Every structure is written in structure tokens, then in C-alpha cells.
C-alpha positions as a printed NumPy array, in Angstrom:
array([[ -0.382, -40.433,  11.168],
       [  1.108, -37.033,  10.294],
       [  3.832, -36.405,  12.87 ],
       [  5.   , -32.91 ,  13.858],
       [  8.351, -33.488,  12.127],
       [  6.633, -34.647,   8.934],
       [  4.293, -31.655,   8.962],
       [  7.259, -29.32 ,   9.481],
       [  8.932, -30.72 ,   6.342],
       [  5.756, -30.318,   4.31 ],
       [  5.149, -26.742,   5.469],
       [  8.761, -25.838,   4.741],
       [  8.388, -27.139,   1.176],
       [  5.082, -25.319,   0.754],
       [  6.581, -22.061,   1.988],
       [  9.61 , -22.413,  -0.289],
       [  7.344, -22.951,  -3.321],
       [  4.878, -20.156,  -2.458],
       [  3.16 , -18.432,  -4.231],
       [  3.134, -21.583,  -6.389],
       [  1.288, -24.648,  -5.136],
       [  3.673, -27.297,  -3.91 ],
       [  2.971, -31.001,  -4.238],
       [  4.502, -34.157,  -2.858],
       [  3.888, -37.642,  -1.523],
       [  4.081, -39.386,   1.807],
       [  5.753, -42.761,   1.304],
       [  6.561, -45.072,   4.204],
       [  5.9  , -42.137,   6.571],
       [  8.503, -40.038,   4.735],
       [  7.726, -36.868,   2.762],
       [  8.948, -36.774,  -0.84 ],
       [  8.7  , -33.352,  -2.568],
       [  7.578, -33.584,  -6.199],
       [  7.537, -31.27 ,  -9.185],
       [  4.353, -29.358, -10.027],
       [  3.938, -29.524, -13.814],
       [  0.804, -27.359, -14.018],
       [  0.935, -24.572, -16.58 ],
       [ -0.68 , -22.345, -13.926],
       [  1.074, -23.508, -10.726],
       [ -0.279, -20.469,  -8.875],
       [ -3.79 , -21.915,  -9.273],
       [ -3.454, -25.716,  -9.277],
       [ -1.043, -28.611,  -9.426],
       [ -0.196, -31.566, -11.63 ],
       [  2.105, -33.957,  -9.828],
       [  4.953, -35.144, -12.05 ],
       [  4.144, -38.732, -13.174],
       [  7.827, -39.702, -13.111],
       [  8.111, -38.498,  -9.514],
       [  5.065, -40.587,  -8.627],
       [  6.498, -43.682, -10.322],
       [  9.826, -43.282,  -8.506],
       [  7.995, -42.865,  -5.204],
       [  6.061, -46.09 ,  -5.842],
       [  9.374, -47.866,  -6.411],
       [ 10.505, -46.625,  -2.992],
       [  7.489, -47.991,  -1.127],
       [  3.768, -47.598,  -0.533],
       [  2.325, -44.199,  -1.439],
       [  0.18 , -43.295,   1.56 ],
       [ -0.907, -39.703,   0.929],
       [ -0.886, -37.051,  -1.795],
       [  0.118, -33.592,  -0.553],
       [ -0.329, -30.128,  -2.002],
       [ -0.674, -26.558,  -0.782],
       [ -3.156, -23.708,  -0.989],
       [ -0.58 , -20.903,  -0.585],
       [ -3.006, -18.135,   0.398],
       [ -6.333, -19.909,   0.815],
       [ -8.232, -22.105,   3.195],
       [ -6.768, -25.638,   3.009],
       [-10.243, -27.141,   2.636],
       [-10.407, -29.222,  -0.577],
       [-11.989, -27.592,  -3.61 ],
       [-14.432, -29.467,  -5.834],
       [-11.522, -30.215,  -8.173],
       [ -9.492, -31.544,  -5.23 ],
       [-12.368, -33.832,  -4.222],
       [-12.66 , -35.163,  -7.771],
       [ -8.903, -35.702,  -7.922],
       [ -8.681, -37.583,  -4.653],
       [-11.54 , -39.858,  -5.712],
       [ -9.635, -40.625,  -8.91 ],
       [ -6.452, -41.35 ,  -6.954],
       [ -8.224, -43.364,  -4.232],
       [ -5.689, -41.958,  -1.768],
       [ -6.001, -39.472,   1.117],
       [ -5.072, -35.887,   0.265],
       [ -3.298, -33.593,   2.71 ],
       [ -3.693, -29.886,   1.919],
       [ -1.692, -27.277,   3.799],
       [ -1.581, -23.495,   4.038],
       [  2.055, -22.454,   4.596],
       [  1.072, -19.   ,   5.85 ],
       [ -1.081, -20.219,   8.732],
       [  0.206, -23.759,   9.195],
       [ -3.361, -25.074,   8.979],
       [ -4.17 , -28.255,   7.087],
       [ -6.87 , -30.748,   6.17 ],
       [ -6.621, -34.488,   5.563],
       [ -9.422, -35.848,   3.381],
       [-10.138, -39.473,   2.464],
       [-12.093, -40.755,  -0.571],
       [-15.808, -41.039,   0.188],
       [-17.337, -41.48 ,  -3.263],
       [-17.728, -37.751,  -3.975],
       [-19.21 , -36.727,  -7.324],
       [-19.3  , -33.1  ,  -8.414],
       [-22.789, -31.699,  -9.085],
       [-23.703, -31.207, -12.723],
       [-24.995, -27.69 , -12.069],
       [-22.948, -25.081, -10.218],
       [-19.629, -26.94 , -10.3  ],
       [-16.437, -24.887, -10.12 ],
       [-14.199, -24.665, -13.193],
       [-10.821, -26.37 , -13.123],
       [ -9.267, -27.033, -16.516],
       [ -8.743, -30.727, -17.21 ],
       [-10.63 , -31.8  , -14.07 ],
       [-13.921, -29.899, -14.007],
       [-14.435, -28.335, -17.419],
       [-16.903, -28.613, -20.292],
       [-15.668, -32.022, -21.423],
       [-15.686, -33.401, -17.861],
       [-19.265, -32.176, -17.493],
       [-20.24 , -33.953, -20.707],
       [-18.469, -37.137, -19.591],
       [-20.295, -37.105, -16.257],
       [-23.708, -36.372, -17.822],
       [-23.399, -39.18 , -20.345],
       [-21.868, -41.594, -17.799],
       [-25.066, -41.309, -15.754],
       [-26.845, -42.637, -18.843],
       [-24.426, -45.511, -19.489],
       [-22.418, -43.807, -22.244],
       [-18.674, -43.62 , -21.569],
       [-16.527, -40.902, -23.123],
       [-12.736, -41.419, -23.069],
       [-10.933, -39.499, -20.318],
       [ -7.985, -38.311, -22.406],
       [ -5.118, -36.203, -21.073],
       [ -5.629, -32.502, -21.776],
       [ -3.253, -30.861, -19.322],
       [ -1.506, -29.002, -22.169],
       [ -3.567, -25.835, -22.536],
       [ -4.105, -24.513, -26.072],
       [ -4.305, -27.82 , -27.926],
       [ -7.038, -26.265, -30.103],
       [ -4.481, -23.824, -31.495],
       [ -2.272, -26.754, -32.505],
       [ -5.05 , -28.496, -34.419],
       [ -5.39 , -31.388, -31.955],
       [ -9.016, -32.393, -32.463],
       [ -9.46 , -33.9  , -28.974],
       [-13.173, -33.25 , -28.471],
       [-14.341, -34.442, -31.871],
       [-12.055, -37.489, -31.703],
       [-13.274, -38.288, -28.172],
       [-16.958, -38.148, -29.048],
       [-16.435, -40.19 , -32.199],
       [-14.472, -42.816, -30.265],
       [-17.434, -43.123, -27.884],
       [-19.821, -43.841, -30.764],
       [-21.282, -40.407, -31.5  ],
       [-22.126, -39.581, -35.103],
       [-22.739, -36.28 , -36.839],
       [-26.342, -35.151, -37.321],
       [-27.983, -32.133, -38.908],
       [-28.237, -29.193, -36.537],
       [-31.94 , -28.776, -37.295],
       [-32.533, -32.338, -36.013],
       [-31.288, -31.625, -32.456],
       [-33.057, -33.482, -29.691],
       [-32.573, -34.17 , -25.978],
       [-29.188, -35.719, -25.204],
       [-27.371, -34.687, -28.354],
       [-23.878, -33.238, -28.036],
       [-22.984, -29.845, -29.447],
       [-19.383, -28.906, -30.269],
       [-18.356, -25.276, -30.619],
       [-15.251, -23.66 , -32.042],
       [-14.805, -20.648, -29.777],
       [-11.214, -20.037, -30.849],
       [ -8.464, -21.953, -32.607],
       [ -8.774, -24.256, -35.607],
       [-10.849, -27.095, -34.059],
       [-13.848, -27.429, -31.703],
       [-12.807, -26.565, -28.128],
       [-16.109, -26.314, -26.248],
       [-18.89 , -28.849, -25.823],
       [-22.422, -28.818, -24.46 ],
       [-25.325, -31.218, -23.958],
       [-28.64 , -30.298, -25.566],
       [-31.455, -30.554, -23.007],
       [-34.373, -29.757, -25.291],
       [-36.55 , -26.629, -25.243],
       [-33.602, -24.671, -26.665],
       [-31.484, -25.215, -23.528],
       [-27.909, -26.491, -23.177],
       [-25.857, -27.706, -20.218],
       [-22.232, -26.57 , -20.412],
       [-19.258, -25.223, -18.469],
       [-17.461, -22.077, -19.566],
       [-13.949, -21.159, -18.427],
       [-13.848, -19.533, -14.966],
       [-17.612, -19.841, -14.536],
       [-19.887, -22.306, -12.77 ],
       [-21.505, -25.005, -14.905],
       [-24.962, -23.89 , -15.955],
       [-27.949, -24.216, -18.245],
       [-28.128, -21.545, -20.957],
       [-30.394, -20.703, -23.837],
       [-28.972, -22.14 , -27.046],
       [-28.765, -19.41 , -29.641],
       [-26.884, -16.256, -30.522],
       [-23.211, -16.594, -29.622],
       [-23.388, -20.352, -28.967],
       [-25.236, -21.098, -32.198],
       [-22.86 , -18.88 , -34.176],
       [-19.837, -20.832, -32.948],
       [-21.371, -24.328, -33.291],
       [-19.302, -26.628, -35.493],
       [-20.913, -30.054, -34.938],
       [-24.074, -31.665, -33.629],
       [-23.564, -35.294, -32.58 ],
       [-25.785, -38.15 , -31.403],
       [-25.099, -41.474, -29.712],
       [-27.12 , -44.438, -30.916],
       [-27.955, -45.468, -27.339],
       [-29.222, -42.023, -26.285],
       [-32.972, -42.295, -25.76 ],
       [-35.42 , -39.498, -26.383]])
């Protein structure tokens, strides 16, 4: 139960952090403010892992808290994905209006088409992971909270697909279910798509909804790898 005193503490923290998103934990019916490590704290939050570990040492973590400083406190698609991963209730507050929502895990899964973009949670790699998971192929869910890894030569996408059992194929041999890696910027591939056949791809561009697009032109020009998993059926 969120008491009036507890809510007052949370709203005070949220207001003090605004326009950044605040985050914190409710442990043993006590609110513990935590650090937001997101590189864009005005848009999202990454709760400090050390803060979480210290809170667990203090007692049972009951609820994850964060704020939407100037927006409706209803959970976004990324929030719903995050709370499912945490398997904890999420309390979201708006410090300007004092309104809040408390949402419990219900088994939510983001749609493959039309999902909102949230880097590291709902992005092109997450879309690929979800598409292949529905077909029994598991891609590693590596940490990619540090934006710009492609400029540092960290080959996360290629390494991830290879670790899952994908192998390079000739681009002219593309068929349904193959993965396409693109090097949009930087020194390594930093965008991925699933080939759907009939010259269509499923992918998720930054700050856009996930969508099907015709594969050619810009996307073909920036393609670096075509990959196939041995268990992917025609």
C-alpha cells in the first residue's frame, strides 16, 4: 500500500529531479531514492545497479518507482517491457500534477509492428530478439546502455548473432528469416533487420515505430552482413 506520507516523499524526489526522470525503490514500505544512470535522463531512466543491490541488502524490494516529469504517468511500452523483466510492480508519478499509476506484471509483450522506440529496451536488436524468440531461436540480451558503442568498434550486433548460431551467407541468397546487419554510421554494424521475403524487411529505426520496409536503396547500400540460423525454416 502506498501511504500518503510515502507518496509525498516520492513526489518530492520527483520534483527535485525534474526535468530529469527520478527513480527509486520501495523497500519494507520505505522509499529509497536511487541514481538515474541514463545518458538521456530527460527521456528515460536506468536505475543504478549498485543502488538496487544495496536496497536488496536492506530488505525486500517491493516496487520500482520512476517519474514522467511532464507527461501522463501511464506506463509506456518500454515501461511495460521493463516491469515484465523486473517482475515487480512499477509506480510512475507526475510531480507536476501529483497523479500516479501502479502497474503489476501481466505477461505483456510489445507488438512486433508499431512498437515505440526506446534505446536498449525497444530498438532494432530487441525487435530481432523478439521475432526470433517466437521461432525458438534465442539471441543474447547483452547490455547496450552505453550509446555510441559502434563508434568505439564494439561489434555487439555481429558478436550477438554469431553467439546465437547465425552464419554469414551471400546477400544474393537471402530468404525468409535471414538477418541483415547494416552499418549506418561508425566502424561496425549498428542496425539489424529481419528479411521477410518479397523484398521486405522488419526493423526499428531510431525515434520511429517498428515497421516493414522495402529492402533496397539506402538499406541495401548500408548492408554489411547477411546471416542465417541453421534452425530457421523456409
